[in-house]
N, C-alpha and C positions, 0 to 999 in steps of 0.2 A: 063569598070570596073575601079573604082578608088581603088588603094590598101588601105587596112585598115589603115596602118600607115599614109598615106597621109590624109585620112578622119579625123584621130585623130588629126593631126597637125592643120587642118583647124578648128576643134572644139575647140582646145586649144586657137588658135588665136582669134576666136570669143568670147570665154569666157573672155579672157584678155581684149579685146576691150570693151565688155559690162561692165566689172568690172571698167575699167578706166572711161567709160562714166558715170556710177553711181557715182563714186567718184567726178568727175568734177561737176556733177549736185548737189551733196551734198554741195560742196564748194560754188557753185554759190548761192544756196539757203541760206546758212548761211551768206554769204556776204550781200545778200539782206535783211535778217532779221536784221543784225547789222545796216545797213543803216537806216532801218525803225525805229529801237529802238532809234538810235541817232537823228533821225529827230523829234521825239516827244518832 
């Protein structure tokens, strides 16, 4: 059995990771769009 507090910690870490991942993806996409706009 995993203690609930430990499960919560894992959940929070996963949430932070996925949030960071989405933010990084968003920045990557906006950079690609900028490059595309400048290329035209």
